[in-house]
N, C-alpha and C positions, 0 to 999 in steps of 0.2 A: 788237827793241829796245826798250823802252818808257818810260814815267813810273809809279812808281808808288804815289804818294802827294802830294795836294794839290790846288792848284787847275788842274792839269795831266793829274790822273791820268788814264792811261790811251792819255796821247795817245802816236804810235809817233815813233822817234828813228831814222833813216837809221843805216846805223853802213855800214865798208866792209868787202866778203867778201872779205878776201885770205888768203893764207896767212901774212903775216909781221904781220900783225892780232889782235889778243888783245880785241876789247872784254871790258867790264865786265858780267859775266851779270848779269841783274837777280836772280837766289836770293842772290847776291856783296852785291851794292848796297843789298838792301831790311837783310842783313844787318850790312853797317853802319848803313845811316841807324839801324837799331832799336839798336845797341851808341849812336851818340852820345843818343840817347834817351831812353834808360833806364837806361845804365850811372851809377853811383856811380862810377862814376872820373873820367867826365866829365860835366863843368859847363859845358858848349857851347847856349846857343841857336840854333837854325837860324837863327830869325827874327828877320831885320834885322842877319844876319851879312855881313860882307864875307869876301870866300872868293876865295881863289888856284888855279885851275885847273893845274898845269903839268903837262906829256906831257898835253894834256883829248884827245887824240882827236875823234870825235864829239861831245865835249860831254857825255856823258849822266850825268857826277856832277854836275856842275856846276845843269844843267838841270836835275835832281830837285832842288837845292840855290833854286834860284831859285823851283818848284814849293811847295817847303817856307816860302817865304816870306824865302829870304835878301836880304839888301836889294842885293847889287851880288855881279856871279862877272865873272872876270877870268881870260881862258883865253890859254893859254899854248901852242899848237901846230906845231911846223914843219912838216910832211911837208902840202905843196902839196897834195896828195889826203882827207886825212882834216881838214884845214882847209876844201872847200872844202863840206863834208861839214855840217863844225862850221857853219859862216855857212849855211845853206840850214837848220841844224835852228833856227839862234838864231833865224832868220828868221819859218820856219814856224808857231812858236810865239809870235811877238810878245815877244819878249825881247829886242830891240834896246836898248829904253832903261835897262832892267838890266845890263846885260855890257860889257866892255869884248871886242875880242880882237882877238890877236894870230901872226899867223902870224910866227915869230921862234925861233929857238933860245932855250931859257931862259938860259941863262948869256946872251945877250945881250940882255937886260928886265933884268939886275938892274944892267949900267952905262950901260944905258941913258935905260930906260921905267919901271923901280919908284918911287911917291915914295911909296904909299899903306903902312899898316897893316893885318894882318887878322885875323883869328878864325878860321877855317880853312883851313887848306890839304890840298888832294892833290895825291900825287906817284904816277902811274901811268906813269911809264918802261918803256922795253922790256925786257922781263927782262934778257938781257943786256948792259945799259948801267950802269956805275958812276959815271957822271960826276952821277949826282945825287947820293948823300953830298956833293960839293964845291958843286952847288946849296943842301944844308940848310945846309952849314958859314956861306956868304952869308947865308942868311935869316936866320942868330943873328949872326953879323958884321954887319952893317947893321939890326937890329933892324926887321924888314918887320913884326913880331909883333905884338898885342897884349898885356896882363899876362894876359888867360881868352883862352888858344888852343888847339886841334888840329891836330897832324901827322901825316896817315891817308898811309899810302904803298902800296901792290898790286903783291907784286912774287908768284915763283915760290916755292915753297912748299919751295922746297929751298936757296934764297938763303938765301948766308950772310954779310951783310953786317955794319959796325961803324959807329953812330951816335956820336958823338963827341957833339957838340952836344944830340944826344938823349935826355929821358926820356923808355924803354919804360915804355906802363903796362899792356899785354900783349899780345899775339900770336893772329890767329884765322886757322886755315886751314880754306879752302874748296873741295876739291878740288885743284885744280892752284893756289890760289892762296891769298897769306899776308897778307894783313893785318896792319899796323903798326899800333897807338896809340901818340902819345908829343906829350910836350911841349918846348920847348929847357927848359936847365937855363936 
């Protein structure tokens, strides 16, 4: 796993080598960023953006954002092993000044920690997890988003999720992955 573009291009990112985890493939990550940058349906600048990376794993999406000029990334990961690698990745790449690392459940951060607003949201929950839909509702109700924002969700290609507060712009399938792009209504 590596950083695809920007000031950290080519740098390696450590990841968990377990059957229970599924890191975001470099090719899928590259397609996500190509869509963010080139799609006429999305009007988001990565440069100077405030990013919320939920279920962040080892941080490959947020690290890519920082490499491409994001101002700050808040990483949230509750798995202790993934969080340790995330911490190591951020430190090895000298990104500590532009990151906030939270080792807790997403639900707890909404109740206790978050007071910021974000332009880019990336959610990569375990494929079997459906509680992330409640997380989207909380983000919407508490207005954690700026007027101009994008929500990107990584799901299994056959998942059937109902997003009440989300206006789906489009979905893309890459192998086993489905990437959903949307905004809050």
